[in-house]
Wavefront OBJ file of the C-alpha trace (Angstrom):
o trace
v 18.460 177.247 102.564
v 17.288 175.523 105.582
v 17.837 171.665 105.759
v 17.147 169.007 108.409
v 19.682 165.953 108.670
v 18.887 162.541 109.904
v 20.303 163.326 113.101
v 17.611 166.154 114.143
v 20.013 168.693 113.137
v 19.214 171.478 110.987
v 21.461 173.568 108.685
v 21.721 176.367 106.851
v 23.137 176.691 103.269
v 23.811 180.677 102.375
v 24.233 179.883 98.828
v 26.023 182.986 96.678
v 26.597 181.578 93.019
v 29.004 179.317 92.576
v 29.536 179.595 96.350
v 28.029 178.258 99.885
v 28.754 178.698 103.338
v 26.559 175.694 106.037
v 25.620 176.699 109.643
v 24.618 174.033 112.381
v 21.430 176.195 113.423
v 20.253 173.986 116.207
v 20.201 170.288 117.125
v 16.877 168.579 118.708
v 18.795 165.394 118.860
v 15.662 164.089 117.545
v 14.582 163.294 113.312
v 12.990 166.378 111.904
v 10.209 165.054 108.888
v 8.608 168.129 108.481
v 10.001 171.976 108.325
v 7.367 174.882 107.664
v 7.955 178.579 107.441
v 5.426 181.174 109.139
v 3.836 183.299 106.136
v 6.342 186.506 107.207
v 9.304 183.867 107.272
v 10.284 184.682 110.831
v 9.133 181.421 112.584
v 10.364 178.203 111.296
v 8.312 175.214 112.708
v 9.749 171.776 112.766
v 8.159 168.841 113.534
v 9.746 165.392 114.862
v 9.250 161.229 114.018
v 8.769 161.589 117.682
v 5.504 163.860 117.197
v 7.594 166.558 118.683
v 6.881 170.327 117.338
v 9.758 173.137 117.886
v 9.828 176.142 117.113
v 13.299 178.167 115.559
v 13.376 181.691 114.427
v 15.820 182.327 112.252
v 16.613 186.107 112.942
v 17.084 185.576 116.757
v 19.952 183.021 116.095
v 19.136 180.599 119.249
v 18.521 177.680 120.030
v 14.926 175.426 118.740
v 12.240 175.740 121.579
v 9.855 172.844 122.013
v 6.412 174.107 121.892
v 4.581 171.199 122.111
v 4.968 167.856 122.834
v 3.115 164.425 122.356
v 1.024 163.460 124.557
v -1.842 160.222 123.464
v -0.441 160.546 119.893
v 2.056 161.222 117.813
v 1.964 164.826 116.384
v 1.781 163.533 112.434
v 1.932 167.675 111.040
v 1.799 170.710 111.684
v 1.431 174.267 109.868
v 0.398 177.293 110.244
v -2.409 179.384 110.881
v -2.756 182.437 108.280
v -2.894 185.413 108.503
v 0.188 185.796 111.149
v 2.147 183.459 112.572
v 0.326 183.676 116.368
v -1.752 179.876 115.583
v -0.808 176.943 114.157
v -2.507 173.455 113.869
v -1.900 170.193 114.134
v -2.599 166.523 113.241
v -2.745 163.778 115.200
v -1.689 159.996 113.946
v -4.935 158.992 115.386
v -6.541 161.920 113.992
v -6.996 164.416 116.596
v -6.948 168.194 115.054
v -5.757 171.016 117.216
v -4.965 174.659 117.066
v -2.350 176.307 119.331
v -1.379 179.399 120.444
v 2.619 179.497 119.470
v 2.991 181.773 122.220
v 3.080 179.871 124.824
v 1.844 176.606 123.208
v -1.898 176.704 124.406
v -4.131 174.266 123.146
v -7.265 175.754 121.550
v -9.783 173.912 120.205
v -9.363 170.304 119.217
v -11.807 168.281 117.031
v -11.530 164.740 116.692
v -11.807 163.169 113.335
v -12.316 159.683 114.478
v -9.894 158.206 111.860
v -6.267 157.334 111.776
v -4.700 159.837 109.369
v -1.240 158.674 106.981
v 0.403 160.925 105.127
v 1.225 159.900 101.133
l 1 2 3 4 5 6 7 8 9 10 11 12 13 14 15 16 17 18 19 20 21 22 23 24 25 26 27 28 29 30 31 32 33 34 35 36 37 38 39 40 41 42 43 44 45 46 47 48 49 50 51 52 53 54 55 56 57 58 59 60 61 62 63 64 65 66 67 68 69 70 71 72 73 74 75 76 77 78 79 80 81 82 83 84 85 86 87 88 89 90 91 92 93 94 95 96 97 98 99 100 101 102 103 104 105 106 107 108 109 110 111 112 113 114 115 116 117 118 119 120
């Protein structure tokens, strides 16, 4: 079970029966608003309240890597484009939908919805 704390800490809880172990996986020092696993569970996207997107690879156990940073508007949400886990799609508060190449954070395409977006 992966869990994020208010302070921007990504935690992993290994639960076995009535016992559990907690491990701190990454500290990105920004509150995390959402977590999303890739379809094959090899990459975890972390979206922060400040609009930054990080990737974390649980099998590698390293730090989270900043993939996308807010430019003119904060990222509201991000998710993987399936099948596979090479691309993700994000949406900003201002209504811009973007497709990204996850390997290096290259923006491949954009579409402006011409409306503000919110989460309910």
